[in-house]
C-alpha positions as a Markdown table, in Angstrom:
| # | Residue | x | y | z |
|---|---|---|---|---|
| 1 | Met | 8.9 | -23.7 | -6.4 |
| 2 | Ala | 8.9 | -27.2 | -5.4 |
| 3 | Thr | 5.4 | -28.7 | -4.7 |
| 4 | Ser | 4.7 | -31.3 | -1.9 |
| 5 | Thr | 4.6 | -34.0 | -4.6 |
| 6 | Asp | 7.9 | -33.0 | -5.8 |
| 7 | Val | 9.4 | -33.2 | -2.3 |
| 8 | Ala | 7.7 | -36.5 | -1.6 |
| 9 | Gly | 9.2 | -38.0 | -4.9 |
| 10 | Leu | 12.7 | -36.7 | -3.9 |
| 11 | Glu | 12.4 | -38.3 | -0.4 |
| 12 | Glu | 11.3 | -41.6 | -1.9 |
| 13 | Ser | 14.3 | -41.5 | -4.3 |
| 14 | Phe | 16.6 | -40.8 | -1.4 |
| 15 | Arg | 15.2 | -43.8 | 0.5 |
| 16 | Lys | 15.5 | -46.2 | -2.4 |
| 17 | Phe | 19.1 | -45.2 | -3.0 |
| 18 | Ala | 19.8 | -45.2 | 0.8 |
| 19 | Ile | 18.8 | -48.9 | 1.1 |
| 20 | His | 20.3 | -50.1 | -2.2 |
| 21 | Gly | 22.6 | -53.0 | -1.5 |
| 22 | Asp | 22.0 | -53.1 | 2.2 |
| 23 | Pro | 18.9 | -55.0 | 3.4 |
| 24 | Lys | 19.5 | -53.7 | 7.0 |
| 25 | Ala | 19.4 | -50.1 | 6.1 |
| 26 | Ser | 16.5 | -47.9 | 7.3 |
| 27 | Gly | 16.6 | -45.5 | 4.4 |
| 28 | Gln | 17.1 | -42.5 | 6.6 |
| 29 | Glu | 20.9 | -42.3 | 6.1 |
| 30 | Met | 23.0 | -42.7 | 3.0 |
| 31 | Asn | 26.7 | -43.8 | 2.7 |
| 32 | Gly | 29.2 | -42.6 | 0.2 |
| 33 | Lys | 28.8 | -45.5 | -2.2 |
| 34 | Asn | 25.1 | -45.0 | -2.6 |
| 35 | Trp | 25.6 | -41.2 | -2.8 |
| 36 | Ala | 28.0 | -41.8 | -5.8 |
| 37 | Lys | 25.4 | -44.3 | -7.4 |
| 38 | Leu | 22.7 | -41.7 | -7.0 |
| 39 | Cys | 24.7 | -39.0 | -8.6 |
| 40 | Lys | 25.8 | -41.3 | -11.6 |
| 41 | Asp | 22.2 | -42.7 | -12.1 |
| 42 | Cys | 20.8 | -39.2 | -12.1 |
| 43 | Lys | 23.4 | -38.0 | -14.6 |
| 44 | Val | 24.8 | -35.4 | -12.1 |
| 45 | Ala | 28.3 | -37.1 | -12.4 |
| 46 | Asp | 29.1 | -37.5 | -16.0 |
| 47 | Gly | 32.9 | -38.3 | -15.7 |
| 48 | Lys | 33.9 | -35.1 | -17.5 |
| 49 | Ala | 32.4 | -31.9 | -15.9 |
| 50 | Val | 31.5 | -33.7 | -12.6 |
| 51 | Thr | 33.7 | -36.7 | -11.8 |
| 52 | Gly | 33.3 | -39.4 | -9.1 |
| 53 | Thr | 36.0 | -37.5 | -7.1 |
| 54 | Asp | 34.0 | -34.3 | -7.1 |
| 55 | Val | 30.9 | -36.3 | -5.9 |
| 56 | Asp | 33.1 | -37.8 | -3.0 |
| 57 | Ile | 34.4 | -34.4 | -2.0 |
| 58 | Val | 30.8 | -33.0 | -1.9 |
| 59 | Phe | 29.9 | -36.0 | 0.3 |
| 60 | Ser | 32.7 | -35.5 | 2.7 |
| 61 | Lys | 32.0 | -31.8 | 3.0 |
| 62 | Val | 28.3 | -32.5 | 3.9 |
| 63 | Lys | 28.7 | -35.3 | 6.3 |
| 64 | Gly | 29.9 | -34.7 | 10.0 |
| 65 | Lys | 33.6 | -34.9 | 10.8 |
| 66 | Ser | 33.5 | -38.5 | 12.2 |
| 67 | Ala | 30.3 | -39.5 | 10.4 |
| 68 | Arg | 30.2 | -42.1 | 7.6 |
| 69 | Val | 26.7 | -41.3 | 6.4 |
| 70 | Ile | 24.6 | -38.3 | 5.5 |
């Protein structure tokens, strides 16, 4: 079971990746490029079992139909 410190750490990591490369970003929403970076840096996308294309497909399934961010 996740503790409140685990959740707080996860939220902080999301914010850091959400603002990466965009000084105007609020950290509340993440674009596809930063989602792919998060997956690669956290070793979710290894290029073999989980590819960049897989990561992009997950992003497109999660976001709204006309949205560009999650």
